[in-house]
N, C-alpha and C positions, 0 to 999 in steps of 0.2 A: 812417020813414030808422033806420038803424041807424049808432049812433052809435060814433066810435075806440076800437077796447081802446087799454085805459091798463098798462101794464104796472106786476104787482105788488109793493110792495116786498120789500125784503127781510125785511121784518118780518113781514109777513104768507107771502113764501113759504117761513119755516121754522116759522113755523104752524103751516101746512097742512103740511109734511113731518113733522113728530114728533110722534108719537101721544103722547106723555109726556113729562115733568118729565125734564129729564138727569137721576142721582141721582148723588151718589156711588160715585166706584167697588166696587163690592164682588162677589167673588168668584163671589156664584151668582147674579144678577144678568146681563139677556138685556141688551146692548148694540146698539146701535144706528146702522151707518156710512154717513154720507152724504152720498152726492155728489151733486153740481150737473153738470146740464151747462150750461145758459146759463144767460144772462138773462132766459127766460121763462117761470123757475119749474118747470120740470117738475127733479124729482132721483132718485136713484135710493136704494134703504134697503140696508144690507148690515147684516146680523142679526150678533148673535155674544157669545157667553161672557163673561163678564168675566174669567173663570178665564185668555183666550184668551194677553191681554196679559203676566199676572207670568211665561206659559207660554214665549211667544216672547223677553224677555227669557233666560230663565233658560236656552234652548236659542241668544243668544245664547252667554251666559256658559260656557257649557258648549263649544261652538262654538267660541271667541277660546281658549280655556283650551286646550283639546285643540290647536288652532294654534301653540301655543307651546310646548306641548307635547312635539307634534311635531318642532319645528323648532331647540328645545334637542340632543332624542333625535339630531338627523338633525345638529346642529352635534358630538354626541360620537362619535358614530358614524366622522364622518369623521376625529376627531383619532385615534377608534384605529386605527383603518385607518393613516392616518399613523405612528402608534406602529406596527404591527404593521411595515409595511415598513420601518422604520426597524433592527424588534429582527430581522427576514429577515436583511439587511445584513448587520447585528453576531454574527447566528448564521451565517454564509457564512462570513464572514471565520476567523471563529477554528474554525470546520470545515477549512479549509482551514489556519490554525496548526495544527490539530491536524494532520491527512493530515503536513505535511509535518514536525512533529514523529518520527507514528512512522515515515518515512520514515525520518530522521537514527536514532534506534534502532532498527531493523531494519536501517542500515546499521554500528549496532555493536556486534548481535547475531555480525552477521555475520564480521565483524572479533575477535568476541571470540573465536565458530565455529574461526576460523582458528587464534585462537594455539592455542587447545590441539590444531590439530590436525600443526601444528608442533611444539609437545615430546610428540604423539604419539611423533609421528617421529622424536625426536631418545630416546627410550623404545627406543624398536625398535630402532637405532643400539647405543645405551647397555647395551641389554637387561636396560633399567631395567623393571621388571614394576608398572604401572599398574590392573592389571583389580579389585584389590579397591581404588582409589585412586577407577575409577570406578560402583562398585556405590557406591564410597562416601557422591556427591556426589547420590545423591535422583533421576538424572536426567534433570539442566540440559541437560547438555549436546546431550539428549534435544528439550526442550520448545524447546531453540534451533534443528531444524534442523525445525520444524513447518513445514509455509505457513500462515501466516495470510489468510482469504479478507476482508483490510480494505473492499476495496467493499463487502460486501456486510452490513458492522457497521455496529450504530450510538454513536450516540457519546460511546455509557454502553457499549458492548461493548471502544469500541476501548479506550480511559482503564484500563480494566477488563484486556484482554489488556498494556497499555504497563505497566502497576507490576507485574504477575505475569514481564515479558520481564524488567524491570529487576532486580526483586528475584532470578529466576534468574543474571542476569549476572553481578549481585555476588557473590552466591556462587561465581559456574565464575570469577571475577577471582583471588577468595582459593582456590582451590585452586589457582590454576594458577599465579598469583606460591611459592608455596608449591610446588609442582614443577616450577618453574623453577630454582627457588634446591638444588632435590636433584640437579635433574640437570646446571647450573652443575659442584657437587660434585664431582660422578661423572665431569664432561667433564676438572674438574681433575683429577683421580690418574688417565683413561685418555684423555690426552689427545695422546700416539705414536697409539693404538690409533685415537683417533680419528678425523687423517690421516688413515687409508691407511680408514675408511669410505666408499663412493661416497655424494655427496650436493650434489650439482650437475646441471644437466641435458647433458649428453654433444653439445650440438648447439641449438643455434637454429634453429626452424624450426612450422612448423604437427604439433600433435600429432594423429597416423591413425588409430590406431588401439590399445584396449588392454589388457592384461595380461591373458588367462582366456581362454575357448572360445568360439573364433567358426566361423563360416561362412571358408573357407579361397578369399580369391579367385581362388584360378589352379582350385585339384581342385572347388570350389563342391562341401566339405564341410566336417563339422564338426569339429575340429582344437583339440586345448592353443594359444594362442597362446604362445610359452613370453617371449615380451617385449613391447614397445609398439614401435609406430613413429612415427616423427619427418618426417615430413617436411621436404625442403631441398634446394636447389638444388647440384646436382655441381659437387663441389669443395667445398663448406660446411667450415669447418673442423671437428670431431671431439677435444674435449679430453677430457683422463682426468676422472672425479668425484670419485677422490682420491690419494695418493698411491698409487705399486704398481711393478711390474719386470714390464715384457713377455713374455709366457711363449709367444702362437703368434702369430701372424702370416702365412699365408697363405690360399691357398684351398682353399674347402669347402667340399661338395658345394652344394648349394641355400643355404647362407649365400652364396657368392661369393668376394669379397678376407674374409676373416676378419681378425681380434686382439682378439687374451685381454686382460687384465692380471690378474695376480694382485696382489689389497689385502694379504691378512694368511692366514693358516695358516685364518680364518671362509671371508672377501669375494675373488668372482671377479666379472668385469666380460666382456660380451666386444662385439662391436662388428660387426652383419654387413651388407652388400654395398657394400663399400667401392671409393673407385678405385682410392685411392689408400697406402700407410703415408709417415706423418712419425718413426716409432716402429720399433727394429729388434729383435728376440726378445731377452732379457737385459738391455737400456736398464732403467736407472730415469728412473723420470716424477712427476713431478708433481701436484697437484690445480691442475686448470688449463691444462694442459702441453697444447699442437698433439700429437697424435698419428697419429692418420688423417682424410683426409678423405671425404665422401659422395658415395657413387657409386649403382650399376644395375645393379648386378652379380649374380649368381644366379638365382636365380629369384624375380626382381621385376615391377612392374607399372611402374614408376615409379622416380624418383632420391628416397632417403629411406632413414633409418637408424636396424634391428632394431636395439635395444637390449636385453643383459638384465642381469639380477644372478644370481647364488650366492649363498649362506649353507649354509657348512656342507653343500654340498652337492649342493643340493635346490635350485628354484628359487624366486625371491620375486619378487611383484609390482618392477618402482623403480618409481613410483610413489611409494611406502611408505617409500624413502629420494633423493626431493628432496627439496631443503629451500627455493632460491631459486626 
């Protein structure tokens, strides 16, 4: 008769599973990890070297350190991204302000060029020679006239261009101030003569054709256009551009109804394609006085005024003598 088996005590189980006494931790010794399955005394032995434990600990420390480093790096990276976004917004605002300032400077440059052109016209009217003056300026006005591709410039290039433009403007304005003083002095001496120099638009309308060679809209051939054309409604007042005397007022060839005003021994103006006269031959007229009406007479395709300026018997571009 077989007796009932009794469970082995825990101390006995441990003695059966452990081959050697468990020593103190030494890295070069081999250890065994006991894994008990149940209370029946069976277990599983997993051998390992003593160096594994510090290796695992070191790996854990490295992993923890790496995790902490990556976390800090991520926070710094996020902070840099936020800072970058703030800087981009600031730079964008500064760039917009720079473009706005550039627009203001270019607008001032245009006004400076307008002052220069105005003084040049006055110089022509008063026979004031400015050729030497323009040469001594070193081409500042030429620089002001150059188009600048602002959209293609970097901020540094744009800033440099603005500084250069401002320097040229300062030089130009200083020179124009001197020229204006000389012109004012000349005007004081030649005040009577200046009143007889054509200097205003004879009519208000749309500028439609300049002085110079062009293709004639009727003959389709190239020829010299002796004056300028200003499109305006029939009956629009035509005003004398300077003091003078009406010397001609009748129909003239392809010009239609034509008027001529002698302003001085040097200056004479002609008005063509008129619809009516408001002044008679021999009548003295003042600058701004209505002398005729716009029409469409003669060889003309639409209602407009043909305006000519004659100086010393030669045709001149009327735009050189219009100040307003």
